[in-house]
PDB file of N, H, CA, C and O in Angstrom:
ATOM      1  N   UNK A   1     -28.449 -25.019  -0.922  1.00  0.00           N
ATOM      2  CA  UNK A   1     -29.423 -24.068  -0.445  1.00  0.00           C
ATOM      3  C   UNK A   1     -29.181 -23.831   1.074  1.00  0.00           C
ATOM      4  O   UNK A   1     -29.032 -24.782   1.841  1.00  0.00           O
ATOM      5  N   UNK A   2     -29.150 -22.620   1.457  1.00  0.00           N
ATOM      6  H   UNK A   2     -29.271 -21.848   0.834  1.00  0.00           H
ATOM      7  CA  UNK A   2     -28.840 -22.202   2.848  1.00  0.00           C
ATOM      8  C   UNK A   2     -30.142 -22.347   3.642  1.00  0.00           C
ATOM      9  O   UNK A   2     -31.222 -21.927   3.226  1.00  0.00           O
ATOM     10  N   UNK A   3     -29.962 -22.989   4.845  1.00  0.00           N
ATOM     11  H   UNK A   3     -29.085 -23.331   5.183  1.00  0.00           H
ATOM     12  CA  UNK A   3     -31.063 -23.022   5.828  1.00  0.00           C
ATOM     13  C   UNK A   3     -31.171 -21.727   6.566  1.00  0.00           C
ATOM     14  O   UNK A   3     -30.153 -21.145   6.939  1.00  0.00           O
ATOM     15  N   UNK A   4     -32.392 -21.245   6.794  1.00  0.00           N
ATOM     16  H   UNK A   4     -33.220 -21.718   6.491  1.00  0.00           H
ATOM     17  CA  UNK A   4     -32.581 -19.997   7.565  1.00  0.00           C
ATOM     18  C   UNK A   4     -32.080 -20.208   9.026  1.00  0.00           C
ATOM     19  O   UNK A   4     -32.208 -21.296   9.589  1.00  0.00           O
ATOM     20  N   UNK A   5     -31.530 -19.173   9.591  1.00  0.00           N
ATOM     21  H   UNK A   5     -31.426 -18.289   9.134  1.00  0.00           H
ATOM     22  CA  UNK A   5     -30.949 -19.274  10.934  1.00  0.00           C
ATOM     23  C   UNK A   5     -31.857 -18.417  11.910  1.00  0.00           C
ATOM     24  O   UNK A   5     -32.597 -17.519  11.509  1.00  0.00           O
ATOM     25  N   UNK A   6     -31.723 -18.780  13.192  1.00  0.00           N
ATOM     26  H   UNK A   6     -31.122 -19.509  13.518  1.00  0.00           H
ATOM     27  CA  UNK A   6     -32.371 -18.092  14.281  1.00  0.00           C
ATOM     28  C   UNK A   6     -31.303 -17.437  15.078  1.00  0.00           C
ATOM     29  O   UNK A   6     -30.399 -18.103  15.583  1.00  0.00           O
ATOM     30  N   UNK A   7     -31.385 -16.132  15.204  1.00  0.00           N
ATOM     31  H   UNK A   7     -32.118 -15.591  14.794  1.00  0.00           H
ATOM     32  CA  UNK A   7     -30.443 -15.292  15.955  1.00  0.00           C
ATOM     33  C   UNK A   7     -31.056 -14.688  17.208  1.00  0.00           C
ATOM     34  O   UNK A   7     -32.122 -14.077  17.131  1.00  0.00           O
ATOM     35  N   UNK A   8     -30.406 -14.842  18.374  1.00  0.00           N
ATOM     36  H   UNK A   8     -29.540 -15.338  18.437  1.00  0.00           H
ATOM     37  CA  UNK A   8     -30.868 -14.118  19.590  1.00  0.00           C
ATOM     38  C   UNK A   8     -29.918 -12.971  19.818  1.00  0.00           C
ATOM     39  O   UNK A   8     -28.702 -13.162  19.777  1.00  0.00           O
ATOM     40  N   UNK A   9     -30.440 -11.778  20.060  1.00  0.00           N
ATOM     41  H   UNK A   9     -31.427 -11.622  20.094  1.00  0.00           H
ATOM     42  CA  UNK A   9     -29.620 -10.570  20.242  1.00  0.00           C
ATOM     43  C   UNK A   9     -29.906 -10.000  21.623  1.00  0.00           C
ATOM     44  O   UNK A   9     -31.065  -9.840  22.005  1.00  0.00           O
ATOM     45  N   UNK A  10     -28.856  -9.696  22.368  1.00  0.00           N
ATOM     46  H   UNK A  10     -27.915  -9.826  22.058  1.00  0.00           H
ATOM     47  CA  UNK A  10     -28.846  -8.904  23.603  1.00  0.00           C
ATOM     48  C   UNK A  10     -29.598  -9.595  24.779  1.00  0.00           C
ATOM     49  O   UNK A  10     -30.160  -8.920  25.641  1.00  0.00           O
ATOM     50  N   UNK A  11     -29.598 -10.925  24.795  1.00  0.00           N
ATOM     51  H   UNK A  11     -29.141 -11.474  24.095  1.00  0.00           H
ATOM     52  CA  UNK A  11     -30.232 -11.609  25.899  1.00  0.00           C
ATOM     53  C   UNK A  11     -29.237 -11.719  27.040  1.00  0.00           C
ATOM     54  O   UNK A  11     -28.057 -12.002  26.832  1.00  0.00           O
ATOM     55  N   UNK A  12     -29.751 -11.484  28.292  1.00  0.00           N
ATOM     56  H   UNK A  12     -30.710 -11.254  28.461  1.00  0.00           H
ATOM     57  CA  UNK A  12     -28.846 -11.430  29.455  1.00  0.00           C
ATOM     58  C   UNK A  12     -29.374 -12.384  30.542  1.00  0.00           C
ATOM     59  O   UNK A  12     -28.554 -12.838  31.341  1.00  0.00           O
ATOM     60  N   UNK A  13     -30.588 -12.704  30.637  1.00  0.00           N
ATOM     61  H   UNK A  13     -31.254 -12.334  29.989  1.00  0.00           H
ATOM     62  CA  UNK A  13     -31.097 -13.454  31.800  1.00  0.00           C
ATOM     63  C   UNK A  13     -32.211 -14.362  31.485  1.00  0.00           C
ATOM     64  O   UNK A  13     -32.152 -15.123  30.520  1.00  0.00           O
ATOM     65  N   UNK A  14     -33.239 -14.301  32.287  1.00  0.00           N
ATOM     66  H   UNK A  14     -33.286 -13.682  33.071  1.00  0.00           H
ATOM     67  CA  UNK A  14     -34.424 -15.204  32.189  1.00  0.00           C
ATOM     68  C   UNK A  14     -35.182 -15.061  30.867  1.00  0.00           C
ATOM     69  O   UNK A  14     -35.912 -15.964  30.460  1.00  0.00           O
ATOM     70  N   UNK A  15     -35.001 -13.921  30.207  1.00  0.00           N
ATOM     71  H   UNK A  15     -34.408 -13.187  30.538  1.00  0.00           H
ATOM     72  CA  UNK A  15     -35.710 -13.816  28.950  1.00  0.00           C
ATOM     73  C   UNK A  15     -35.220 -14.781  27.879  1.00  0.00           C
ATOM     74  O   UNK A  15     -35.928 -15.108  26.926  1.00  0.00           O
ATOM     75  N   UNK A  16     -33.976 -15.223  28.073  1.00  0.00           N
ATOM     76  H   UNK A  16     -33.400 -14.958  28.847  1.00  0.00           H
ATOM     77  CA  UNK A  16     -33.425 -16.247  27.147  1.00  0.00           C
ATOM     78  C   UNK A  16     -34.247 -17.498  27.203  1.00  0.00           C
ATOM     79  O   UNK A  16     -34.612 -18.024  26.152  1.00  0.00           O
ATOM     80  N   UNK A  17     -34.563 -18.011  28.386  1.00  0.00           N
ATOM     81  H   UNK A  17     -34.267 -17.583  29.240  1.00  0.00           H
ATOM     82  CA  UNK A  17     -35.286 -19.281  28.546  1.00  0.00           C
ATOM     83  C   UNK A  17     -36.674 -19.114  28.012  1.00  0.00           C
ATOM     84  O   UNK A  17     -37.190 -20.041  27.388  1.00  0.00           O
ATOM     85  N   UNK A  18     -37.305 -17.999  28.216  1.00  0.00           N
ATOM     86  H   UNK A  18     -36.886 -17.246  28.723  1.00  0.00           H
ATOM     87  CA  UNK A  18     -38.671 -17.835  27.622  1.00  0.00           C
ATOM     88  C   UNK A  18     -38.597 -17.769  26.115  1.00  0.00           C
ATOM     89  O   UNK A  18     -39.469 -18.331  25.452  1.00  0.00           O
ATOM     90  N   UNK A  19     -37.641 -17.138  25.555  1.00  0.00           N
ATOM     91  H   UNK A  19     -36.933 -16.681  26.094  1.00  0.00           H
ATOM     92  CA  UNK A  19     -37.440 -17.024  24.087  1.00  0.00           C
ATOM     93  C   UNK A  19     -37.233 -18.453  23.509  1.00  0.00           C
ATOM     94  O   UNK A  19     -37.806 -18.785  22.471  1.00  0.00           O
ATOM     95  N   UNK A  20     -36.446 -19.260  24.156  1.00  0.00           N
ATOM     96  H   UNK A  20     -35.981 -18.991  24.999  1.00  0.00           H
ATOM     97  CA  UNK A  20     -36.177 -20.607  23.640  1.00  0.00           C
ATOM     98  C   UNK A  20     -37.582 -21.391  23.670  1.00  0.00           C
ATOM     99  O   UNK A  20     -37.879 -22.164  22.759  1.00  0.00           O
ATOM    100  N   UNK A  21     -38.343 -21.176  24.650  1.00  0.00           N
ATOM    101  H   UNK A  21     -38.102 -20.548  25.390  1.00  0.00           H
ATOM    102  CA  UNK A  21     -39.627 -21.881  24.696  1.00  0.00           C
ATOM    103  C   UNK A  21     -40.553 -21.423  23.495  1.00  0.00           C
ATOM    104  O   UNK A  21     -41.315 -22.221  22.948  1.00  0.00           O
ATOM    105  N   UNK A  22     -40.455 -20.191  23.141  1.00  0.00           N
ATOM    106  H   UNK A  22     -39.836 -19.543  23.586  1.00  0.00           H
ATOM    107  CA  UNK A  22     -41.273 -19.709  22.024  1.00  0.00           C
ATOM    108  C   UNK A  22     -40.699 -19.968  20.662  1.00  0.00           C
ATOM    109  O   UNK A  22     -41.428 -20.395  19.767  1.00  0.00           O
ATOM    110  N   UNK A  23     -39.373 -19.721  20.457  1.00  0.00           N
ATOM    111  H   UNK A  23     -38.780 -19.375  21.184  1.00  0.00           H
ATOM    112  CA  UNK A  23     -38.746 -19.762  19.151  1.00  0.00           C
ATOM    113  C   UNK A  23     -37.907 -20.979  18.896  1.00  0.00           C
ATOM    114  O   UNK A  23     -37.634 -21.321  17.745  1.00  0.00           O
ATOM    115  N   UNK A  24     -37.469 -21.677  20.016  1.00  0.00           N
ATOM    116  H   UNK A  24     -37.690 -21.399  20.951  1.00  0.00           H
ATOM    117  CA  UNK A  24     -36.606 -22.835  19.854  1.00  0.00           C
ATOM    118  C   UNK A  24     -35.155 -22.389  20.101  1.00  0.00           C
ATOM    119  O   UNK A  24     -34.914 -21.197  20.293  1.00  0.00           O
ATOM    120  N   UNK A  25     -34.231 -23.271  20.100  1.00  0.00           N
ATOM    121  H   UNK A  25     -34.427 -24.239  19.944  1.00  0.00           H
ATOM    122  CA  UNK A  25     -32.832 -23.022  20.376  1.00  0.00           C
ATOM    123  C   UNK A  25     -32.206 -22.190  19.252  1.00  0.00           C
ATOM    124  O   UNK A  25     -32.374 -22.545  18.085  1.00  0.00           O
ATOM    125  N   UNK A  26     -31.481 -21.081  19.556  1.00  0.00           N
ATOM    126  H   UNK A  26     -31.345 -20.792  20.504  1.00  0.00           H
ATOM    127  CA  UNK A  26     -30.965 -20.213  18.500  1.00  0.00           C
ATOM    128  C   UNK A  26     -29.749 -20.875  17.866  1.00  0.00           C
ATOM    129  O   UNK A  26     -29.059 -21.695  18.472  1.00  0.00           O
ATOM    130  N   UNK A  27     -29.523 -20.485  16.635  1.00  0.00           N
ATOM    131  H   UNK A  27     -30.084 -19.819  16.143  1.00  0.00           H
ATOM    132  CA  UNK A  27     -28.280 -20.904  15.856  1.00  0.00           C
ATOM    133  C   UNK A  27     -27.141 -19.986  16.250  1.00  0.00           C
ATOM    134  O   UNK A  27     -25.984 -20.404  16.296  1.00  0.00           O
ATOM    135  N   UNK A  28     -27.475 -18.713  16.541  1.00  0.00           N
ATOM    136  H   UNK A  28     -28.415 -18.374  16.504  1.00  0.00           H
ATOM    137  CA  UNK A  28     -26.472 -17.774  16.877  1.00  0.00           C
ATOM    138  C   UNK A  28     -26.927 -16.965  18.093  1.00  0.00           C
ATOM    139  O   UNK A  28     -28.111 -16.646  18.200  1.00  0.00           O
ATOM    140  N   UNK A  29     -26.050 -16.637  18.977  1.00  0.00           N
ATOM    141  H   UNK A  29     -25.088 -16.896  18.889  1.00  0.00           H
ATOM    142  CA  UNK A  29     -26.321 -15.773  20.077  1.00  0.00           C
ATOM    143  C   UNK A  29     -25.361 -14.571  20.022  1.00  0.00           C
ATOM    144  O   UNK A  29     -24.144 -14.732  20.110  1.00  0.00           O
ATOM    145  N   UNK A  30     -25.926 -13.380  19.876  1.00  0.00           N
ATOM    146  H   UNK A  30     -26.915 -13.249  19.804  1.00  0.00           H
ATOM    147  CA  UNK A  30     -25.190 -12.152  19.717  1.00  0.00           C
ATOM    148  C   UNK A  30     -25.359 -11.427  21.043  1.00  0.00           C
ATOM    149  O   UNK A  30     -26.483 -11.060  21.386  1.00  0.00           O
ATOM    150  N   UNK A  31     -24.265 -11.199  21.824  1.00  0.00           N
ATOM    151  H   UNK A  31     -23.352 -11.497  21.545  1.00  0.00           H
ATOM    152  CA  UNK A  31     -24.423 -10.532  23.107  1.00  0.00           C
ATOM    153  C   UNK A  31     -24.803  -9.085  22.962  1.00  0.00           C
ATOM    154  O   UNK A  31     -25.321  -8.475  23.898  1.00  0.00           O
ATOM    155  N   UNK A  32     -24.563  -8.553  21.849  1.00  0.00           N
ATOM    156  H   UNK A  32     -24.143  -9.048  21.089  1.00  0.00           H
ATOM    157  CA  UNK A  32     -24.935  -7.118  21.607  1.00  0.00           C
ATOM    158  C   UNK A  32     -25.203  -6.910  20.127  1.00  0.00           C
ATOM    159  O   UNK A  32     -24.826  -7.734  19.294  1.00  0.00           O
ATOM    160  N   UNK A  33     -25.862  -5.794  19.807  1.00  0.00           N
ATOM    161  H   UNK A  33     -26.168  -5.125  20.485  1.00  0.00           H
ATOM    162  CA  UNK A  33     -26.139  -5.511  18.400  1.00  0.00           C
ATOM    163  C   UNK A  33     -25.024  -4.657  17.853  1.00  0.00           C
ATOM    164  O   UNK A  33     -25.009  -3.449  18.086  1.00  0.00           O
ATOM    165  N   UNK A  34     -24.081  -5.249  17.126  1.00  0.00           N
ATOM    166  H   UNK A  34     -24.094  -6.231  16.937  1.00  0.00           H
ATOM    167  CA  UNK A  34     -22.964  -4.542  16.518  1.00  0.00           C
ATOM    168  C   UNK A  34     -22.937  -4.788  15.026  1.00  0.00           C
ATOM    169  O   UNK A  34     -23.791  -5.508  14.509  1.00  0.00           O
ATOM    170  N   UNK A  35     -21.983  -4.211  14.321  1.00  0.00           N
ATOM    171  H   UNK A  35     -21.289  -3.626  14.741  1.00  0.00           H
ATOM    172  CA  UNK A  35     -21.920  -4.335  12.880  1.00  0.00           C
ATOM    173  C   UNK A  35     -21.815  -5.832  12.403  1.00  0.00           C
ATOM    174  O   UNK A  35     -22.340  -6.215  11.358  1.00  0.00           O
ATOM    175  N   UNK A  36     -21.130  -6.611  13.207  1.00  0.00           N
ATOM    176  H   UNK A  36     -20.703  -6.300  14.056  1.00  0.00           H
ATOM    177  CA  UNK A  36     -20.918  -7.980  12.771  1.00  0.00           C
ATOM    178  C   UNK A  36     -22.214  -8.789  12.991  1.00  0.00           C
ATOM    179  O   UNK A  36     -22.528  -9.647  12.166  1.00  0.00           O
ATOM    180  N   UNK A  37     -22.929  -8.557  14.009  1.00  0.00           N
ATOM    181  H   UNK A  37     -22.673  -7.860  14.678  1.00  0.00           H
ATOM    182  CA  UNK A  37     -24.228  -9.182  14.217  1.00  0.00           C
ATOM    183  C   UNK A  37     -25.118  -8.835  13.111  1.00  0.00           C
ATOM    184  O   UNK A  37     -25.769  -9.713  12.545  1.00  0.00           O
ATOM    185  N   UNK A  38     -25.185  -7.569  12.760  1.00  0.00           N
ATOM    186  H   UNK A  38     -24.656  -6.855  13.220  1.00  0.00           H
ATOM    187  CA  UNK A  38     -26.094  -7.049  11.679  1.00  0.00           C
ATOM    188  C   UNK A  38     -25.741  -7.729  10.384  1.00  0.00           C
ATOM    189  O   UNK A  38     -26.627  -8.098   9.614  1.00  0.00           O
ATOM    190  N   UNK A  39     -24.449  -7.902  10.126  1.00  0.00           N
ATOM    191  H   UNK A  39     -23.728  -7.602  10.751  1.00  0.00           H
ATOM    192  CA  UNK A  39     -24.007  -8.495   8.846  1.00  0.00           C
ATOM    193  C   UNK A  39     -24.320  -9.997   8.785  1.00  0.00           C
ATOM    194  O   UNK A  39     -24.518 -10.541   7.699  1.00  0.00           O
ATOM    195  N   UNK A  40     -24.365 -10.671   9.943  1.00  0.00           N
ATOM    196  H   UNK A  40     -24.203 -10.229  10.826  1.00  0.00           H
ATOM    197  CA  UNK A  40     -24.608 -12.118   9.966  1.00  0.00           C
ATOM    198  C   UNK A  40     -26.077 -12.424   9.713  1.00  0.00           C
ATOM    199  O   UNK A  40     -26.375 -13.534   9.271  1.00  0.00           O
ATOM    200  N   UNK A  41     -27.031 -11.499   9.967  1.00  0.00           N
ATOM    201  H   UNK A  41     -26.789 -10.597  10.325  1.00  0.00           H
ATOM    202  CA  UNK A  41     -28.436 -11.812   9.776  1.00  0.00           C
ATOM    203  C   UNK A  41     -28.720 -11.622   8.273  1.00  0.00           C
ATOM    204  O   UNK A  41     -28.717 -10.515   7.733  1.00  0.00           O
ATOM    205  N   UNK A  42     -28.962 -12.763   7.649  1.00  0.00           N
ATOM    206  H   UNK A  42     -28.965 -13.662   8.087  1.00  0.00           H
ATOM    207  CA  UNK A  42     -29.207 -12.860   6.247  1.00  0.00           C
ATOM    208  C   UNK A  42     -30.698 -12.769   5.914  1.00  0.00           C
ATOM    209  O   UNK A  42     -31.514 -13.053   6.792  1.00  0.00           O
ATOM    210  N   UNK A  43     -31.097 -12.392   4.705  1.00  0.00           N
ATOM    211  H   UNK A  43     -30.434 -12.161   3.992  1.00  0.00           H
ATOM    212  CA  UNK A  43     -32.456 -12.428   4.254  1.00  0.00           C
ATOM    213  C   UNK A  43     -33.084 -13.876   4.591  1.00  0.00           C
ATOM    214  O   UNK A  43     -32.477 -14.913   4.325  1.00  0.00           O
ATOM    215  N   UNK A  44     -34.212 -13.853   5.132  1.00  0.00           N
ATOM    216  H   UNK A  44     -34.705 -13.010   5.348  1.00  0.00           H
ATOM    217  CA  UNK A  44     -34.901 -15.064   5.498  1.00  0.00           C
ATOM    218  C   UNK A  44     -34.623 -15.573   6.942  1.00  0.00           C
ATOM    219  O   UNK A  44     -35.342 -16.430   7.455  1.00  0.00           O
ATOM    220  N   UNK A  45     -33.624 -15.053   7.543  1.00  0.00           N
ATOM    221  H   UNK A  45     -33.040 -14.357   7.126  1.00  0.00           H
ATOM    222  CA  UNK A  45     -33.281 -15.366   8.968  1.00  0.00           C
ATOM    223  C   UNK A  45     -34.245 -14.694   9.894  1.00  0.00           C
ATOM    224  O   UNK A  45     -34.920 -13.734   9.522  1.00  0.00           O
ATOM    225  N   UNK A  46     -34.312 -15.204  11.122  1.00  0.00           N
ATOM    226  H   UNK A  46     -33.764 -15.984  11.424  1.00  0.00           H
ATOM    227  CA  UNK A  46     -35.162 -14.627  12.132  1.00  0.00           C
ATOM    228  C   UNK A  46     -34.233 -14.066  13.250  1.00  0.00           C
ATOM    229  O   UNK A  46     -33.416 -14.809  13.795  1.00  0.00           O
ATOM    230  N   UNK A  47     -34.356 -12.786  13.580  1.00  0.00           N
ATOM    231  H   UNK A  47     -35.019 -12.183  13.136  1.00  0.00           H
ATOM    232  CA  UNK A  47     -33.592 -12.192  14.691  1.00  0.00           C
ATOM    233  C   UNK A  47     -34.527 -11.789  15.779  1.00  0.00           C
ATOM    234  O   UNK A  47     -35.430 -10.974  15.591  1.00  0.00           O
ATOM    235  N   UNK A  48     -34.294 -12.378  16.930  1.00  0.00           N
ATOM    236  H   UNK A  48     -33.560 -13.040  17.082  1.00  0.00           H
ATOM    237  CA  UNK A  48     -35.116 -12.069  18.130  1.00  0.00           C
ATOM    238  C   UNK A  48     -34.322 -11.225  19.043  1.00  0.00           C
ATOM    239  O   UNK A  48     -33.234 -11.633  19.448  1.00  0.00           O
ATOM    240  N   UNK A  49     -34.803 -10.047  19.403  1.00  0.00           N
ATOM    241  H   UNK A  49     -35.687  -9.715  19.074  1.00  0.00           H
ATOM    242  CA  UNK A  49     -34.158  -9.143  20.256  1.00  0.00           C
ATOM    243  C   UNK A  49     -34.751  -9.052  21.590  1.00  0.00           C
ATOM    244  O   UNK A  49     -35.966  -8.915  21.734  1.00  0.00           O
ATOM    245  N   UNK A  50     -33.859  -9.131  22.659  1.00  0.00           N
ATOM    246  H   UNK A  50     -32.872  -9.242  22.542  1.00  0.00           H
ATOM    247  CA  UNK A  50     -34.343  -8.987  24.049  1.00  0.00           C
ATOM    248  C   UNK A  50     -34.620  -7.459  24.267  1.00  0.00           C
ATOM    249  O   UNK A  50     -35.534  -7.069  24.993  1.00  0.00           O
ATOM    250  N   UNK A  51     -33.804  -6.648  23.617  1.00  0.00           N
ATOM    251  H   UNK A  51     -33.061  -6.964  23.027  1.00  0.00           H
ATOM    252  CA  UNK A  51     -33.971  -5.177  23.697  1.00  0.00           C
ATOM    253  C   UNK A  51     -33.638  -4.590  22.362  1.00  0.00           C
ATOM    254  O   UNK A  51     -32.668  -5.010  21.731  1.00  0.00           O
ATOM    255  N   UNK A  52     -34.392  -3.653  21.918  1.00  0.00           N
ATOM    256  H   UNK A  52     -35.180  -3.312  22.430  1.00  0.00           H
ATOM    257  CA  UNK A  52     -34.144  -3.007  20.626  1.00  0.00           C
ATOM    258  C   UNK A  52     -34.727  -3.679  19.458  1.00  0.00           C
ATOM    259  O   UNK A  52     -35.509  -4.619  19.607  1.00  0.00           O
ATOM    260  N   UNK A  53     -34.351  -3.200  18.194  1.00  0.00           N
ATOM    261  H   UNK A  53     -33.716  -2.436  18.073  1.00  0.00           H
ATOM    262  CA  UNK A  53     -34.830  -3.784  17.001  1.00  0.00           C
ATOM    263  C   UNK A  53     -33.763  -3.883  15.969  1.00  0.00           C
ATOM    264  O   UNK A  53     -32.657  -3.398  16.204  1.00  0.00           O
ATOM    265  N   UNK A  54     -34.016  -4.475  14.851  1.00  0.00           N
ATOM    266  H   UNK A  54     -34.915  -4.869  14.660  1.00  0.00           H
ATOM    267  CA  UNK A  54     -33.048  -4.653  13.755  1.00  0.00           C
ATOM    268  C   UNK A  54     -32.671  -3.220  13.250  1.00  0.00           C
ATOM    269  O   UNK A  54     -31.530  -2.975  12.859  1.00  0.00           O
ATOM    270  N   UNK A  55     -33.641  -2.306  13.270  1.00  0.00           N
ATOM    271  H   UNK A  55     -34.568  -2.505  13.587  1.00  0.00           H
ATOM    272  CA  UNK A  55     -33.370  -0.958  12.711  1.00  0.00           C
ATOM    273  C   UNK A  55     -32.540  -0.080  13.573  1.00  0.00           C
ATOM    274  O   UNK A  55     -32.150   1.011  13.156  1.00  0.00           O
ATOM    275  N   UNK A  56     -32.248  -0.528  14.790  1.00  0.00           N
ATOM    276  H   UNK A  56     -32.564  -1.414  15.129  1.00  0.00           H
ATOM    277  CA  UNK A  56     -31.456   0.306  15.731  1.00  0.00           C
ATOM    278  C   UNK A  56     -30.035   0.402  15.164  1.00  0.00           C
ATOM    279  O   UNK A  56     -29.528  -0.523  14.528  1.00  0.00           O
ATOM    280  N   UNK A  57     -29.425   1.540  15.417  1.00  0.00           N
ATOM    281  H   UNK A  57     -29.837   2.291  15.934  1.00  0.00           H
ATOM    282  CA  UNK A  57     -27.992   1.723  15.012  1.00  0.00           C
ATOM    283  C   UNK A  57     -27.145   0.764  15.746  1.00  0.00           C
ATOM    284  O   UNK A  57     -27.226   0.702  16.973  1.00  0.00           O
ATOM    285  N   UNK A  58     -26.275  -0.045  15.026  1.00  0.00           N
ATOM    286  H   UNK A  58     -26.209   0.006  14.030  1.00  0.00           H
ATOM    287  CA  UNK A  58     -25.397  -1.000  15.743  1.00  0.00           C
ATOM    288  C   UNK A  58     -24.353  -0.258  16.636  1.00  0.00           C
ATOM    289  O   UNK A  58     -23.944   0.865  16.345  1.00  0.00           O
ATOM    290  N   UNK A  59     -23.967  -0.911  17.682  1.00  0.00           N
ATOM    291  H   UNK A  59     -24.300  -1.823  17.919  1.00  0.00           H
ATOM    292  CA  UNK A  59     -22.938  -0.369  18.591  1.00  0.00           C
ATOM    293  C   UNK A  59     -21.629  -0.139  17.843  1.00  0.00           C
ATOM    294  O   UNK A  59     -21.310  -0.883  16.916  1.00  0.00           O
ATOM    295  N   UNK A  60     -20.877   0.873  18.229  1.00  0.00           N
ATOM    296  H   UNK A  60     -21.137   1.478  18.982  1.00  0.00           H
ATOM    297  CA  UNK A  60     -19.558   1.048  17.659  1.00  0.00           C
ATOM    298  C   UNK A  60     -18.557   0.062  18.310  1.00  0.00           C
ATOM    299  O   UNK A  60     -17.458  -0.153  17.799  1.00  0.00           O
ATOM    300  N   UNK A  61     -18.969  -0.523  19.442  1.00  0.00           N
ATOM    301  H   UNK A  61     -19.861  -0.348  19.857  1.00  0.00           H
ATOM    302  CA  UNK A  61     -18.126  -1.552  20.076  1.00  0.00           C
ATOM    303  C   UNK A  61     -18.524  -2.954  19.629  1.00  0.00           C
ATOM    304  O   UNK A  61     -19.696  -3.238  19.380  1.00  0.00           O
ATOM    305  N   UNK A  62     -17.525  -3.816  19.535  1.00  0.00           N
ATOM    306  H   UNK A  62     -16.574  -3.585  19.738  1.00  0.00           H
ATOM    307  CA  UNK A  62     -17.818  -5.213  19.120  1.00  0.00           C
ATOM    308  C   UNK A  62     -18.123  -6.049  20.292  1.00  0.00           C
ATOM    309  O   UNK A  62     -17.586  -5.799  21.371  1.00  0.00           O
ATOM    310  N   UNK A  63     -18.986  -7.070  20.146  1.00  0.00           N
ATOM    311  H   UNK A  63     -19.422  -7.273  19.269  1.00  0.00           H
ATOM    312  CA  UNK A  63     -19.379  -8.033  21.132  1.00  0.00           C
ATOM    313  C   UNK A  63     -18.980  -9.393  20.647  1.00  0.00           C
ATOM    314  O   UNK A  63     -18.929  -9.612  19.436  1.00  0.00           O
ATOM    315  N   UNK A  64     -18.694 -10.326  21.535  1.00  0.00           N
ATOM    316  H   UNK A  64     -18.736 -10.149  22.518  1.00  0.00           H
ATOM    317  CA  UNK A  64     -18.401 -11.695  21.120  1.00  0.00           C
ATOM    318  C   UNK A  64     -19.742 -12.377  20.716  1.00  0.00           C
ATOM    319  O   UNK A  64     -20.802 -11.955  21.180  1.00  0.00           O
ATOM    320  N   UNK A  65     -19.702 -13.376  19.896  1.00  0.00           N
ATOM    321  H   UNK A  65     -18.842 -13.718  19.520  1.00  0.00           H
ATOM    322  CA  UNK A  65     -20.823 -14.095  19.460  1.00  0.00           C
ATOM    323  C   UNK A  65     -20.660 -15.571  19.828  1.00  0.00           C
ATOM    324  O   UNK A  65     -19.539 -16.048  20.006  1.00  0.00           O
ATOM    325  N   UNK A  66     -21.768 -16.288  19.941  1.00  0.00           N
ATOM    326  H   UNK A  66     -22.679 -15.901  19.796  1.00  0.00           H
ATOM    327  CA  UNK A  66     -21.737 -17.761  20.108  1.00  0.00           C
ATOM    328  C   UNK A  66     -22.474 -18.390  18.965  1.00  0.00           C
ATOM    329  O   UNK A  66     -23.455 -17.852  18.451  1.00  0.00           O
ATOM    330  N   UNK A  67     -21.993 -19.523  18.584  1.00  0.00           N
ATOM    331  H   UNK A  67     -21.196 -19.960  19.002  1.00  0.00           H
ATOM    332  CA  UNK A  67     -22.805 -20.293  17.526  1.00  0.00           C
ATOM    333  C   UNK A  67     -23.216 -21.581  18.200  1.00  0.00           C
ATOM    334  O   UNK A  67     -22.400 -22.409  18.603  1.00  0.00           O
ATOM    335  N   UNK A  68     -24.515 -21.702  18.302  1.00  0.00           N
ATOM    336  H   UNK A  68     -25.178 -21.029  17.975  1.00  0.00           H
ATOM    337  CA  UNK A  68     -25.137 -22.854  19.020  1.00  0.00           C
ATOM    338  C   UNK A  68     -25.332 -23.980  17.986  1.00  0.00           C
ATOM    339  O   UNK A  68     -25.677 -23.731  16.830  1.00  0.00           O
ATOM    340  N   UNK A  69     -25.102 -25.218  18.435  1.00  0.00           N
ATOM    341  H   UNK A  69     -24.821 -25.420  19.374  1.00  0.00           H
ATOM    342  CA  UNK A  69     -25.405 -26.356  17.593  1.00  0.00           C
ATOM    343  C   UNK A  69     -25.820 -27.497  18.495  1.00  0.00           C
ATOM    344  O   UNK A  69     -25.019 -28.379  18.806  1.00  0.00           O
ATOM    345  N   UNK A  70     -27.023 -27.478  18.898  1.00  0.00           N
ATOM    346  H   UNK A  70     -27.674 -26.762  18.646  1.00  0.00           H
ATOM    347  CA  UNK A  70     -27.568 -28.467  19.779  1.00  0.00           C
ATOM    348  C   UNK A  70     -27.452 -29.908  19.264  1.00  0.00           C
ATOM    349  O   UNK A  70     -27.180 -30.821  20.043  1.00  0.00           O
ATOM    350  N   UNK A  71     -27.649 -30.107  18.009  1.00  0.00           N
ATOM    351  H   UNK A  71     -27.870 -29.365  17.376  1.00  0.00           H
ATOM    352  CA  UNK A  71     -27.553 -31.432  17.438  1.00  0.00           C
ATOM    353  C   UNK A  71     -26.235 -31.720  16.697  1.00  0.00           C
ATOM    354  O   UNK A  71     -26.040 -32.798  16.137  1.00  0.00           O
ATOM    355  N   UNK A  72     -25.337 -30.717  16.715  1.00  0.00           N
ATOM    356  H   UNK A  72     -25.496 -29.841  17.171  1.00  0.00           H
ATOM    357  CA  UNK A  72     -24.019 -30.918  16.082  1.00  0.00           C
ATOM    358  C   UNK A  72     -23.985 -30.775  14.574  1.00  0.00           C
ATOM    359  O   UNK A  72     -22.937 -30.970  13.958  1.00  0.00           O
ATOM    360  N   UNK A  73     -25.152 -30.427  13.949  1.00  0.00           N
ATOM    361  H   UNK A  73     -26.004 -30.269  14.449  1.00  0.00           H
ATOM    362  CA  UNK A  73     -25.214 -30.378  12.569  1.00  0.00           C
ATOM    363  C   UNK A  73     -24.885 -29.038  11.939  1.00  0.00           C
ATOM    364  O   UNK A  73     -24.774 -28.950  10.716  1.00  0.00           O
ATOM    365  N   UNK A  74     -24.728 -28.004  12.730  1.00  0.00           N
ATOM    366  H   UNK A  74     -24.819 -28.076  13.723  1.00  0.00           H
ATOM    367  CA  UNK A  74     -24.496 -26.688  12.155  1.00  0.00           C
ATOM    368  C   UNK A  74     -23.151 -26.201  12.415  1.00  0.00           C
ATOM    369  O   UNK A  74     -22.800 -25.100  11.992  1.00  0.00           O
TER     370      UNK A  74
END
């Protein structure tokens, strides 16, 4: 059974620290909202946006992603 993931999207500065305090450390960091980020957010996952929403049209440009693993288990 898959564990639900936490995604942070389009965070650039201090808002990241505040989001971590509220939601915890993300499993994935998406620098921008593109088709790949949209495809990685599965049903049951939580996506936290610094700007925009899940319903926004994804960028035609690709952005790099990071996969966070604070405890090394993911």
